[in-house]
Each structure stands twice: as C-alpha cells, then as structure tokens.
DRENBA-82703 format. One record per residue: residue number from 0; x, y, z of N, C-alpha, C, O in turn. Coordinates in steps of 0.02 Angstrom, whole numbers, plus 32768, in hexadecimal, padded with zeros to 4 digits. Atoms other than C-alpha are relative to their C-alpha. Last residue first. Example, Ala and Ser with C-alpha at 12.3 -4.5 7.8 and 13.67 -1.06 7.14 Angstrom:
{pos->1, nc1->7FD6, nc2->7FC5, nc3->7FFD, cac1->82AC, cac2->7FCB, cac3->8165, cc1->7FD9, cc2->8037, cc3->8025, oc1->7FF2, oc2->806E, oc3->802D} .
{pos->0, nc1->802D, nc2->7FC5, nc3->8000, cac1->8267, cac2->7F1F, cac3->8186, cc1->802D, cc2->803C, cc3->8000, oc1->8061, oc2->803B, oc3->8021} .
This chain:
{pos->102, nc1->802A, nc2->7FC8, nc3->7FEC, cac1->DAF0, cac2->BA67, cac3->071F, cc1->7FDA, cc2->801C, cc3->7FCB, oc1->7FB5, oc2->804B, oc3->7FD5} .
{pos->101, nc1->8047, nc2->8010, nc3->8003, cac1->DB7F, cac2->B9ED, cac3->0716, cc1->7FD8, cc2->803E, cc3->8010, oc1->7FEF, oc2->806A, oc3->8034} .
{pos->100, nc1->8022, nc2->8001, nc3->7FBF, cac1->DC2C, cac2->BA2B, cac3->06F2, cc1->7FB7, cc2->7FF0, cc3->7FF6, oc1->7F9A, oc2->8000, oc3->7FC1} .
{pos->99, nc1->803D, nc2->7FD9, nc3->7FFC, cac1->DC8D, cac2->B9FD, cac3->0656, cc1->7FE0, cc2->7FFA, cc3->8045, oc1->7FE4, oc2->7FC6, oc3->8065} .
{pos->98, nc1->8037, nc2->8029, nc3->7FE6, cac1->DD3E, cac2->B9BE, cac3->066F, cc1->7FC2, cc2->802B, cc3->8005, oc1->7FC2, oc2->805E, oc3->8027} .
{pos->97, nc1->801C, nc2->802A, nc3->8035, cac1->DDBC, cac2->BA14, cac3->05FD, cc1->7FC3, cc2->7FD9, cc3->8017, oc1->7F9E, oc2->7FBF, oc3->7FED} .
{pos->96, nc1->801C, nc2->7FD5, nc3->8034, cac1->DDE3, cac2->BAA4, cac3->0675, cc1->7FDF, cc2->7FD8, cc3->7FC8, oc1->7FB1, oc2->7FF1, oc3->7FA8} .
{pos->95, nc1->803F, nc2->7FE4, nc3->7FE7, cac1->DDF8, cac2->BA29, cac3->0704, cc1->7FDF, cc2->802B, cc3->7FCB, oc1->7FA2, oc2->802C, oc3->7FC6} .
{pos->94, nc1->8030, nc2->8035, nc3->8001, cac1->DE7E, cac2->B9CB, cac3->06A1, cc1->7FBB, cc2->801A, cc3->8016, oc1->7F89, oc2->8008, oc3->7FF7} .
{pos->93, nc1->800F, nc2->800E, nc3->8047, cac1->DEDF, cac2->BA6A, cac3->067E, cc1->7FCB, cc2->7FC9, cc3->7FFA, oc1->7F9F, oc2->7FCE, oc3->7FD0} .
{pos->92, nc1->8028, nc2->7FC8, nc3->801B, cac1->DED3, cac2->BAA0, cac3->0734, cc1->7FEC, cc2->7FF3, cc3->7FB8, oc1->7FB3, oc2->8000, oc3->7FA4} .
{pos->91, nc1->8044, nc2->8005, nc3->7FE5, cac1->DF0B, cac2->B9F2, cac3->076F, cc1->7FD4, cc2->8039, cc3->7FE6, oc1->7F99, oc2->802E, oc3->7FD8} .
{pos->90, nc1->8022, nc2->8039, nc3->801F, cac1->DFA2, cac2->B9F3, cac3->06FA, cc1->7FB8, cc2->7FFB, cc3->8019, oc1->7F8A, oc2->7FF0, oc3->7FF1} .
{pos->89, nc1->800D, nc2->7FED, nc3->8045, cac1->DFD7, cac2->BAA2, cac3->0731, cc1->7FD9, cc2->7FC8, cc3->7FDC, oc1->7FAA, oc2->7FD6, oc3->7FB7} .
{pos->88, nc1->8037, nc2->7FCF, nc3->7FFF, cac1->DFC5, cac2->BA73, cac3->07E8, cc1->7FEE, cc2->8013, cc3->7FB9, oc1->7FB3, oc2->801A, oc3->7FA8} .
{pos->87, nc1->7FE9, nc2->7FBD, nc3->7FEF, cac1->E02F, cac2->B9DA, cac3->07CA, cc1->7FC5, cc2->802F, cc3->8000, oc1->7F91, oc2->801E, oc3->7FE4} .
{pos->86, nc1->802C, nc2->7FDD, nc3->7FD1, cac1->E015, cac2->B920, cac3->07BE, cc1->8020, cc2->8042, cc3->8012, oc1->8053, oc2->8044, oc3->8034} .
{pos->85, nc1->8023, nc2->7FCA, nc3->8024, cac1->E071, cac2->B8E4, cac3->0722, cc1->7FD0, cc2->8027, cc3->802C, oc1->7FAC, oc2->8052, oc3->8013} .
{pos->84, nc1->7FD9, nc2->7FE9, nc3->803A, cac1->E0A1, cac2->B840, cac3->0777, cc1->7FD7, cc2->8034, cc3->7FDB, oc1->7F9D, oc2->8027, oc3->7FCA} .
{pos->83, nc1->7FF4, nc2->7FB7, nc3->7FFA, cac1->E041, cac2->B839, cac3->081B, cc1->802A, cc2->801B, cc3->7FC6, oc1->803C, oc2->8056, oc3->7FC5} .
{pos->82, nc1->803E, nc2->7FDC, nc3->7FF1, cac1->DFEE, cac2->B78F, cac3->0806, cc1->800A, cc2->804B, cc3->8003, oc1->7FDA, oc2->8071, oc3->7FFB} .
{pos->81, nc1->8027, nc2->7FFA, nc3->803E, cac1->E088, cac2->B746, cac3->07B1, cc1->7FC1, cc2->8029, cc3->800B, oc1->7FAA, oc2->804C, oc3->7FDE} .
{pos->80, nc1->7FE7, nc2->7FC8, nc3->8027, cac1->E0EF, cac2->B76C, cac3->084D, cc1->7FD9, cc2->800A, cc3->7FBF, oc1->7FD1, oc2->8043, oc3->7FA8} .
{pos->79, nc1->7FB8, nc2->7FFC, nc3->800E, cac1->E088, cac2->B6F9, cac3->08B9, cc1->8011, cc2->803B, cc3->7FD4, oc1->7FE8, oc2->8067, oc3->7FC8} .
{pos->78, nc1->7FEE, nc2->8017, nc3->8043, cac1->DFCC, cac2->B6DC, cac3->08AB, cc1->8049, cc2->8004, cc3->7FEE, oc1->805C, oc2->7FF4, oc3->7FB6} .
{pos->77, nc1->802E, nc2->802F, nc3->801F, cac1->DF7B, cac2->B6E9, cac3->0956, cc1->8018, cc2->7FE3, cc3->7FBE, oc1->8009, oc2->7FAA, oc3->7FAD} .
{pos->76, nc1->800A, nc2->8039, nc3->7FD4, cac1->E007, cac2->B739, cac3->09B9, cc1->7FD7, cc2->7FCA, cc3->7FDD, oc1->7FE7, oc2->7F8F, oc3->7FE1} .
{pos->75, nc1->7FC1, nc2->8025, nc3->7FFE, cac1->E038, cac2->B7AB, cac3->0928, cc1->7FF8, cc2->7FC1, cc3->802B, oc1->800E, oc2->7F8B, oc3->8016} .
{pos->74, nc1->7FFA, nc2->8022, nc3->8041, cac1->DF82, cac2->B7DF, cac3->090F, cc1->8040, cc2->7FD7, cc3->7FFD, oc1->803F, oc2->7F9F, oc3->7FE4} .
{pos->73, nc1->802E, nc2->8039, nc3->7FFF, cac1->DF74, cac2->B805, cac3->09CA, cc1->8003, cc2->7FD9, cc3->7FBF, oc1->8002, oc2->7F9C, oc3->7FC0} .
{pos->72, nc1->7FE1, nc2->8033, nc3->7FD5, cac1->E010, cac2->B872, cac3->09C1, cc1->7FD4, cc2->7FC2, cc3->8002, oc1->7FEC, oc2->7F89, oc3->8000} .
{pos->71, nc1->7FCA, nc2->801E, nc3->8027, cac1->DFC4, cac2->B8CE, cac3->092C, cc1->8024, cc2->7FCB, cc3->8029, oc1->8038, oc2->7F97, oc3->800E} .
{pos->70, nc1->801C, nc2->8029, nc3->8036, cac1->DF21, cac2->B8EB, cac3->0989, cc1->8037, cc2->7FDD, cc3->7FD8, oc1->802F, oc2->7FA3, oc3->7FC6} .
{pos->69, nc1->8019, nc2->803D, nc3->7FE1, cac1->DF7A, cac2->B92A, cac3->0A26, cc1->7FE6, cc2->7FD0, cc3->7FCB, oc1->7FF2, oc2->7F93, oc3->7FCF} .
{pos->68, nc1->8041, nc2->7FFB, nc3->7FDE, cac1->DFD6, cac2->B9A7, cac3->09BB, cc1->7FEE, cc2->7FBD, cc3->8020, oc1->800C, oc2->7F89, oc3->8011} .
{pos->67, nc1->803C, nc2->8017, nc3->8023, cac1->E08D, cac2->B994, cac3->0990, cc1->7FC2, cc2->800A, cc3->802B, oc1->7FC5, oc2->800D, oc3->8068} .
{pos->66, nc1->801E, nc2->7FC8, nc3->8023, cac1->E11D, cac2->B9FB, cac3->09D7, cc1->7FBE, cc2->7FEF, cc3->7FDC, oc1->7F9E, oc2->801B, oc3->7FC0} .
{pos->65, nc1->801A, nc2->7FD2, nc3->7FCD, cac1->E149, cac2->B975, cac3->0A56, cc1->7FDE, cc2->803C, cc3->7FE0, oc1->7FB2, oc2->805B, oc3->7FFF} .
{pos->64, nc1->8042, nc2->8017, nc3->7FED, cac1->E159, cac2->B8FD, cac3->09C2, cc1->7FE1, cc2->802E, cc3->8035, oc1->7FA4, oc2->8037, oc3->8037} .
{pos->63, nc1->802D, nc2->7FF8, nc3->8039, cac1->E1EC, cac2->B95F, cac3->097B, cc1->7FB8, cc2->7FEE, cc3->8013, oc1->7F8A, oc2->8014, oc3->8005} .
{pos->62, nc1->800D, nc2->7FB8, nc3->8007, cac1->E243, cac2->B970, cac3->0A23, cc1->7FCF, cc2->800D, cc3->7FC6, oc1->7FA4, oc2->8038, oc3->7FCA} .
{pos->61, nc1->8026, nc2->7FEA, nc3->7FC5, cac1->E234, cac2->B8B5, cac3->0A44, cc1->7FEC, cc2->8049, cc3->7FF7, oc1->7FB2, oc2->805B, oc3->8000} .
{pos->60, nc1->8045, nc2->8013, nc3->800C, cac1->E26C, cac2->B890, cac3->0991, cc1->7FD4, cc2->8014, cc3->803B, oc1->7F9B, oc2->8029, oc3->8032} .
{pos->59, nc1->8019, nc2->7FD5, nc3->8035, cac1->E30C, cac2->B8F4, cac3->09AF, cc1->7FB7, cc2->7FF0, cc3->7FF0, oc1->7F8F, oc2->801D, oc3->7FE5} .
{pos->58, nc1->800D, nc2->7FBE, nc3->7FE3, cac1->E325, cac2->B89B, cac3->0A56, cc1->7FE5, cc2->8030, cc3->7FCB, oc1->7FB8, oc2->8057, oc3->7FDA} .
{pos->57, nc1->803D, nc2->8006, nc3->7FD8, cac1->E314, cac2->B7F0, cac3->0A04, cc1->7FED, cc2->8044, cc3->801D, oc1->7FB2, oc2->8056, oc3->801D} .
{pos->56, nc1->8037, nc2->8007, nc3->8030, cac1->E396, cac2->B820, cac3->0983, cc1->7FBD, cc2->7FFC, cc3->8024, oc1->7F8C, oc2->801A, oc3->800F} .
{pos->55, nc1->8009, nc2->7FC0, nc3->8020, cac1->E40E, cac2->B85F, cac3->0A09, cc1->7FC6, cc2->7FFF, cc3->7FCE, oc1->7FA0, oc2->802F, oc3->7FC9} .
{pos->54, nc1->802B, nc2->7FD7, nc3->7FD5, cac1->E3F4, cac2->B7C0, cac3->0A6D, cc1->7FF3, cc2->8044, cc3->7FE0, oc1->7FBC, oc2->8060, oc3->7FE8} .
{pos->53, nc1->7FDF, nc2->7FCC, nc3->7FD9, cac1->E43E, cac2->B75D, cac3->09DC, cc1->7FCE, cc2->8028, cc3->8029, oc1->7F97, oc2->8037, oc3->8011} .
{pos->52, nc1->7FBA, nc2->8013, nc3->7FF0, cac1->E40B, cac2->B6B7, cac3->0990, cc1->8020, cc2->8032, cc3->8030, oc1->8045, oc2->801F, oc3->805D} .
{pos->51, nc1->7FCE, nc2->7FE0, nc3->8029, cac1->E352, cac2->B6E0, cac3->099A, cc1->8045, cc2->7FE7, cc3->8014, oc1->8050, oc2->7FD1, oc3->804D} .
{pos->50, nc1->7FBB, nc2->800B, nc3->7FEE, cac1->E2BA, cac2->B682, cac3->09DC, cc1->802E, cc2->8022, cc3->7FCE, oc1->8021, oc2->8024, oc3->7F92} .
{pos->49, nc1->7FD9, nc2->800F, nc3->803B, cac1->E207, cac2->B6C0, cac3->09D0, cc1->804A, cc2->7FFD, cc3->8015, oc1->8060, oc2->8026, oc3->803E} .
{pos->48, nc1->7FB8, nc2->7FF4, nc3->7FFB, cac1->E184, cac2->B6CA, cac3->0A57, cc1->8021, cc2->7FEB, cc3->7FBF, oc1->8005, oc2->7FC4, oc3->7F98} .
{pos->47, nc1->7FDA, nc2->8009, nc3->803E, cac1->E0C7, cac2->B6DA, cac3->0A67, cc1->804A, cc2->8008, cc3->8010, oc1->805C, oc2->802E, oc3->803D} .
{pos->46, nc1->802E, nc2->8001, nc3->8039, cac1->E03C, cac2->B6DF, cac3->0AEA, cc1->8025, cc2->7FF0, cc3->7FBF, oc1->8008, oc2->7FD3, oc3->7F92} .
{pos->45, nc1->7FDC, nc2->7FF9, nc3->803E, cac1->E09F, cac2->B6B5, cac3->0B87, cc1->7FCF, cc2->7FF8, cc3->7FC6, oc1->7FAE, oc2->7FC5, oc3->7FC0} .
{pos->44, nc1->7FF3, nc2->8040, nc3->8023, cac1->E02C, cac2->B6CD, cac3->0C1A, cc1->8025, cc2->800F, cc3->7FBF, oc1->801C, oc2->8043, oc3->7FA0} .
{pos->43, nc1->7FEE, nc2->7FF8, nc3->8046, cac1->E01C, cac2->B755, cac3->0C9D, cc1->800B, cc2->7FBB, cc3->7FE2, oc1->801B, oc2->7F8B, oc3->8004} .
{pos->42, nc1->7FCD, nc2->802B, nc3->801D, cac1->DFC5, cac2->B752, cac3->0D45, cc1->800C, cc2->8010, cc3->7FB7, oc1->7FE2, oc2->802F, oc3->7F96} .
{pos->41, nc1->7FFC, nc2->8049, nc3->7FF9, cac1->DFE1, cac2->B7D8, cac3->0D76, cc1->7FBA, cc2->7FE2, cc3->8003, oc1->7F8C, oc2->8004, oc3->8019} .
{pos->40, nc1->8032, nc2->801F, nc3->802B, cac1->DFC9, cac2->B889, cac3->0D34, cc1->8003, cc2->7FB3, cc3->8002, oc1->7FF4, oc2->7F92, oc3->7FD0} .
{pos->39, nc1->8041, nc2->7FE4, nc3->7FF1, cac1->E022, cac2->B8FB, cac3->0DB1, cc1->7FC8, cc2->7FDE, cc3->7FD9, oc1->7F8D, oc2->7FEE, oc3->7FE2} .
{pos->38, nc1->800C, nc2->8009, nc3->7FB8, cac1->E0C0, cac2->B891, cac3->0DB0, cc1->7FBA, cc2->8019, cc3->8014, oc1->7F99, oc2->7FFD, oc3->8040} .
{pos->37, nc1->8021, nc2->8041, nc3->7FF6, cac1->E0B5, cac2->B88A, cac3->0CF2, cc1->7FF0, cc2->7FF4, cc3->804A, oc1->7FBF, oc2->7FD1, oc3->8059} .
{pos->36, nc1->803E, nc2->8004, nc3->8028, cac1->E0D7, cac2->B945, cac3->0CDF, cc1->7FDC, cc2->7FBE, cc3->800E, oc1->7FA1, oc2->7FBF, oc3->801D} .
{pos->35, nc1->8034, nc2->7FDC, nc3->7FDB, cac1->E156, cac2->B94F, cac3->0D6D, cc1->7FBD, cc2->7FFB, cc3->7FDC, oc1->7F89, oc2->7FF7, oc3->7FFC} .
{pos->34, nc1->8002, nc2->7FB8, nc3->800A, cac1->E1BC, cac2->B8CA, cac3->0D13, cc1->7FC9, cc2->8020, cc3->8029, oc1->7F9A, oc2->7FFE, oc3->803F} .
{pos->33, nc1->8003, nc2->7FEC, nc3->8046, cac1->E1D3, cac2->B81E, cac3->0D5B, cc1->8001, cc2->804B, cc3->7FFA, oc1->8016, oc2->806E, oc3->8028} .
{pos->32, nc1->7FBD, nc2->7FF0, nc3->8016, cac1->E20C, cac2->B7F4, cac3->0E0C, cc1->8003, cc2->8012, cc3->7FB6, oc1->803A, oc2->801D, oc3->7F9B} .
{pos->31, nc1->7FF4, nc2->7FB8, nc3->7FF9, cac1->E15D, cac2->B7FF, cac3->0E57, cc1->8046, cc2->8014, cc3->7FE8, oc1->8059, oc2->804E, oc3->7FF0} .
{pos->30, nc1->7FFA, nc2->7FEB, nc3->7FBB, cac1->E138, cac2->B752, cac3->0E15, cc1->800A, cc2->804B, cc3->8002, oc1->8005, oc2->806C, oc3->7FCE} .
{pos->29, nc1->8037, nc2->8021, nc3->7FDC, cac1->E0FE, cac2->B70A, cac3->0D6F, cc1->7FFF, cc2->8013, cc3->804A, oc1->7FCF, oc2->8005, oc3->806D} .
{pos->28, nc1->803E, nc2->7FDC, nc3->800E, cac1->E16E, cac2->B788, cac3->0D15, cc1->7FC5, cc2->7FE3, cc3->8028, oc1->7F97, oc2->8007, oc3->8039} .
{pos->27, nc1->7FFD, nc2->7FBE, nc3->7FE0, cac1->E207, cac2->B73F, cac3->0D6B, cc1->7FBF, cc2->8027, cc3->7FF5, oc1->7FA5, oc2->8046, oc3->8024} .
{pos->26, nc1->8008, nc2->800B, nc3->7FB8, cac1->E1D6, cac2->B68E, cac3->0D3A, cc1->8003, cc2->8042, cc3->8025, oc1->7FDD, oc2->804C, oc3->8055} .
{pos->25, nc1->8048, nc2->800D, nc3->7FF6, cac1->E1BF, cac2->B6C9, cac3->0C86, cc1->7FF2, cc2->7FF3, cc3->804A, oc1->7FBF, oc2->800A, oc3->8064} .
{pos->24, nc1->8023, nc2->7FC0, nc3->8005, cac1->E26E, cac2->B716, cac3->0C8C, cc1->7FB5, cc2->7FF6, cc3->800A, oc1->7F94, oc2->8020, oc3->802A} .
{pos->23, nc1->7FF2, nc2->7FD7, nc3->7FC4, cac1->E2BD, cac2->B676, cac3->0CCD, cc1->7FD7, cc2->8041, cc3->7FFE, oc1->7FBB, oc2->8055, oc3->8031} .
{pos->22, nc1->801F, nc2->8020, nc3->7FC6, cac1->E268, cac2->B60D, cac3->0C47, cc1->800A, cc2->8029, cc3->803F, oc1->7FDA, oc2->8034, oc3->8065} .
{pos->21, nc1->8048, nc2->7FF7, nc3->8001, cac1->E296, cac2->B687, cac3->0BBB, cc1->7FDF, cc2->7FE2, cc3->803F, oc1->7FB4, oc2->8003, oc3->805D} .
{pos->20, nc1->8015, nc2->8038, nc3->7FD7, cac1->E350, cac2->B694, cac3->0BE1, cc1->7FB4, cc2->8005, cc3->800A, oc1->7F9D, oc2->8020, oc3->803C} .
{pos->19, nc1->7FD8, nc2->8039, nc3->8016, cac1->E3A3, cac2->B706, cac3->0B5F, cc1->7FF1, cc2->7FC1, cc3->802A, oc1->8010, oc2->7F8D, oc3->8020} .
{pos->18, nc1->7FD5, nc2->801E, nc3->7FCD, cac1->E31B, cac2->B786, cac3->0B72, cc1->802B, cc2->7FCB, cc3->7FE0, oc1->801D, oc2->7FB3, oc3->7FA9} .
{pos->17, nc1->7FCE, nc2->802B, nc3->801F, cac1->E2A3, cac2->B7F7, cac3->0B14, cc1->802F, cc2->7FE8, cc3->8037, oc1->8038, oc2->8009, oc3->806A} .
{pos->16, nc1->7FBD, nc2->8000, nc3->7FE3, cac1->E202, cac2->B84C, cac3->0B48, cc1->8030, cc2->7FD5, cc3->7FD8, oc1->801B, oc2->7FB2, oc3->7FA9} .
{pos->15, nc1->7FCE, nc2->801B, nc3->802F, cac1->E154, cac2->B87C, cac3->0B0F, cc1->8044, cc2->8005, cc3->8021, oc1->8056, oc2->8039, oc3->803D} .
{pos->14, nc1->7FBE, nc2->7FE9, nc3->7FED, cac1->E0C2, cac2->B891, cac3->0B87, cc1->8032, cc2->7FDE, cc3->7FD2, oc1->802E, oc2->7FA2, oc3->7FC6} .
{pos->13, nc1->7FC6, nc2->8029, nc3->8012, cac1->E011, cac2->B881, cac3->0B46, cc1->8040, cc2->8022, cc3->8018, oc1->8046, oc2->805F, oc3->8016} .
{pos->12, nc1->7FCD, nc2->7FDA, nc3->8023, cac1->DF71, cac2->B8C2, cac3->0B93, cc1->8039, cc2->7FD0, cc3->7FEF, oc1->803C, oc2->7F98, oc3->8009} .
{pos->11, nc1->8004, nc2->800A, nc3->8049, cac1->DEDF, cac2->B84F, cac3->0BBD, cc1->802E, cc2->802F, cc3->7FD8, oc1->8026, oc2->8036, oc3->7F9C} .
{pos->10, nc1->802D, nc2->7FCB, nc3->8018, cac1->DED2, cac2->B88E, cac3->0C72, cc1->7FFA, cc2->8000, cc3->7FB4, oc1->7FE1, oc2->8031, oc3->7F97} .
{pos->9, nc1->8043, nc2->800B, nc3->7FE6, cac1->DF1A, cac2->B7E8, cac3->0CB1, cc1->7FCE, cc2->8034, cc3->7FE8, oc1->7F93, oc2->8026, oc3->7FE2} .
{pos->8, nc1->8009, nc2->7FF0, nc3->7FB9, cac1->DFB3, cac2->B7FF, cac3->0C42, cc1->7FB7, cc2->7FF6, cc3->8014, oc1->7F8B, oc2->7FEF, oc3->7FE9} .
{pos->7, nc1->8044, nc2->7FE7, nc3->7FF8, cac1->DFD7, cac2->B7A8, cac3->0B9D, cc1->7FF5, cc2->800A, cc3->804B, oc1->7FFA, oc2->7FDA, oc3->8072} .
{pos->6, nc1->8028, nc2->801B, nc3->7FCA, cac1->E093, cac2->B799, cac3->0B8C, cc1->7FBA, cc2->801F, cc3->7FFC, oc1->7FB3, oc2->805A, oc3->7FEE} .
{pos->5, nc1->8039, nc2->7FD7, nc3->7FEE, cac1->E0EF, cac2->B7B5, cac3->0AE9, cc1->7FDA, cc2->7FDB, cc3->8037, oc1->7FC9, oc2->7FA0, oc3->8030} .
{pos->4, nc1->803C, nc2->8021, nc3->7FE9, cac1->E19D, cac2->B770, cac3->0ACB, cc1->7FC9, cc2->8034, cc3->800D, oc1->7FD7, oc2->806F, oc3->8019} .
{pos->3, nc1->802E, nc2->7FC8, nc3->7FF6, cac1->E242, cac2->B795, cac3->0A77, cc1->7FBD, cc2->7FDF, cc3->800F, oc1->7FAC, oc2->7FAB, oc3->7FF2} .
{pos->2, nc1->8048, nc2->8001, nc3->8010, cac1->E2BD, cac2->B709, cac3->0A92, cc1->7FE3, cc2->8046, cc3->8005, oc1->7FF7, oc2->806E, oc3->8030} .
{pos->1, nc1->8024, nc2->7FC6, nc3->7FE7, cac1->E379, cac2->B6ED, cac3->0A95, cc1->7FB7, cc2->7FFC, cc3->7FE9, oc1->7FA8, oc2->7FDC, oc3->7FB7} .
{pos->0, nc1->8034, nc2->7FE5, nc3->802A, cac1->E3D5, cac2->B64A, cac3->0A81, cc1->7FDD, cc2->803A, cc3->8022, oc1->7FD6, oc2->803B, oc3->805F} .
C-alpha cells in the first residue's frame, strides 16, 4: 500500500510526502534521515494520511496538496476531503463577495 501524508512540524508548518512504507518514512522524518525541510523543523508529527493502491496515485495527490495553502491543508487535516470539496480561489472570492462586512 502507498500513502500520502502530512506532517506538522515544530514551527507549525506542514510537510507533504508520499511513500510505500509509511512507518519507515515517519521514522526517517523523526531523525536527521528525513527530508532537509523536516530536518530543520524537528520534532514532527503525523497530522494526516491517506492510503492508495498505487504509489503513483499517492504521488499525484502529494503534488496536488503541495500546491495548497496552509489553510486548505489544515482544513483537510481537520475535516478530510469533504472539508476541502469546492475549495478554490474562485469559490472563496465568490463567497467573500456575498458576505457583508461589519462597519
């Protein structure tokens, strides 16, 4: 099985990765054998993961999630895929235009 995962780093940033051996990869990230990004932001913790049949599918989702904002990644962690369904810049602009401002 393959996984795409999000780590919460000590500086409250998120790291997104994919692997075919999640336990081994998490152990690597917990030490200096992980990525250069996480090595500078230890300790890290697993915030979210999803299982896929194929590594190629997990890798595609990794790349997709890497392009997301911090807020969208946080929404995924807290609410899963349903929480980010329809989440796009165009959708947020349209919603913001309909919300009245105080003042």
